[in-house]
N, C-alpha and C positions, 0 to 999 in steps of 0.2 A: 504494500500500500504506500501511496505517496506521503511523504512527510510534509506537514504544513510549514515547517521552518525551512528556509532556503539558505544554503551555505553561501558565503561571500566569495563567489567564484567568478573570475574574469570572463568566462565564456558565456555568462548570462548578461543579457542586455538590459540595463535599468534606465527607466525614465519616470520621473515623478514617483507615484506610489507603485508602479508596475515593474515587474521583472519577467523577462522572456527567456526561456530556455528552448531554443529551436531543436536541439538534438533530442530532447525528451518530449518535445511537442507540448510544452506546458507554459501557461501564462499565469502569473500570480499578481495579486493586488494586496499589498501590505501583508504578505506572507500566506495569504489564502488563495487557493487555486481558483481561477476564473474558468467557468465552463464555456468553452468555445471550440468550434470544429477546427480540423487541421488546416484546411485551405485558408481561412482567414489568418491563422497564425503564420503560415508561409508568406502570405501577402504582407503582413506586418514585418516579418524578417527581411523581405526584399526592400521595403521602404527604409528600414533601419540601417541597411547597408550604406545608404547614401543620404544621411539626414540633411534636410534643407535643400535637397536637389529634387527636381521634378523627374518622376519615373513615368515614362509614357505607358499607355495601355498596351502597346505592342511589345514593349520590353517585359512587362508583367506577364503577358501571354506566353512569351518564349521561356520565361523563368518557371512558370507555374503549370503550364500545360505542354506536355511533350508534343513534338510534331506529329506523332502518329495517333494522337488522341482526338476523337471527333466529338466535340461538345459545343453547346451554344456559349461561346466564349463571352459575348457581351453580357448575357444574362448571368453567367457564372461569376464574372468579375463584379458586376453590380451587387449581386447577392453577397459575395464575400466581403465587399466594402461595407455593406449594411450591417452584417453580423459582426465585423470587426469594430465598427463604431458602437454597436450595442455593448460589446464586451468592455470597451474602454470608457463607456459613458460619454461619448463625444457627440456634440451637436453639429451636424453638417452646416447649419446656418452660421454658427459661431464656433468653428473648430478650435480645439486646443491641442489636438494631436495630428489628425489627418486632414489635409487641405485638398479639396478638389479643384483642379484647374480645367474648366470645360474644354473639351476637344483636345486636351493635351495629356493629362494624366493626374497623378497624385503626388503629394509631397508630405513628408513627416516634418512638422513644424515645432515639435517639442524639443527638449534638450536632453541628450544622453549624458549620463554621468561620465566623468573623465576616463575611468577604466574601461567603460563600454566602448567609448570612441576608439580607443587603441585596439580593442578586440575586433571591432568592425573593420579596421584597416588591415587586419591580418586574418582573413577568413581561411578555412581549410583550402588546401591547394587543389587546383583543378586537375583532372586526369582525363586521358583520352577515353576512359570507360564511363565517364559521367553521363548519366541519362540512360544507360543501357540496363536492360533487365536480365538477371541471371537467376539460376536456381541454386539453393543451398545444397552443398555436396559434402559427403563424408565417406571415408573408406571403411571397409570391414563390417558392413551391415549396421553401422551406428544410426540410430533413428533421429537423434537431435544433435545439434552443435551448440556450444556455449559461445555467446557473443557479448562482450562488454559494451556498455552503452557509451563510454567515452574513454579518452586516453588515461585519465586518472584511474578509472575502474580497471582498465586493461593492465596497467602497471601493478596495481594492488593484486589482481588475480594472478599474475605471473609470479609475484613474490610469494603468495600463499601456496602456489603449486610447488615452488622451489623448497618451501618449508614443509611440504606434506601436510598442510593444514586443511583437511577436508571440511572441518566444521566452519572455518572461515569462508570457504568457497560456498558452502550451503547457505550461509547467512547472506552472502552477496546475491545468490539466486533468489532468496526469500524477499530481499529488499529491492528486487528488480534492477540491480546494478549489473547483473549477468542475466542475459535472456536465453532461454531454451528455445531454439528455433528448429522446427521440424525439417528434416532433410526433404528436399523437393519443393519447399515453399519459395515463391518468387520474391526477389528483392531488387530494388533499383539503386544502382551505384550513384552516390552524390558527389563524393570527392575522395582524394587521397588523404590519409591521415598519417603523415610521417614517412620516413624512408624505409620502413621495415616491411613494406608490402601489405599494409593494412588499408582497407577501404571502408569509408563510411557509407552505409547503405540504409535505405528505408524498406521496412518490411511491408509487403503488399497483401499478405493473407495471414489468417490464423489469429491466435490469441493476442499477439503483439502487433496487430495491424496498425500501421501508421507511425510506429515508433522507429527510431534510428538506432543503429548499433555498428560496431566495428567488426569486420570480418577479414580474415587473411585471404589474399587472392586465391590461394589453393583450395579454399572451401567454396568456390563459386564455379559453376559450369553454365554453358550456354542454355538459356531457357527455351524449352520446346513448346 
């Protein structure tokens, strides 16, 4: 279960009373989780990448809707903006966070905290695999693979394995810092996470649908 307290972690983007963790797909207001769907959160993340700059509707389309996805983009974006404003309590007539520029796009007009601005300038590295869909793979008839949700969890998991601390690993699974992903489930690669062959991927089916986790390249196979 999610903990209502939020660690002071630079990978979380903070503005006003809000804190956004894109990897976990979670938005908090004063430490309490705000109920909001994944697409509006992704939209917010795209706007926070360039605070104060106008992000065109076409740019948002290319970021949030893959080229092979057939949807009513105009309706989908308008709905996502509406739900995002509801989550933030933002008035479109007198916006405090998201400004609409007719026929141009949208702009985040709030102020990010200093540590968030530096984090936004150093996003995960792009990879040639970004946007591609793969299936989770494991050898030896294994039914599930373990996937840490971020680099901090990955490093702790590897330390616990080296120590032979199975209890610690179990606690990480219980707290959803390590996700059990069924072999064969599809994931979409988002970015490269460091030089060790780890990829950040979004889970597209199953119990952890919509969440992101880190997977080694060897655990992914072409999706059929």
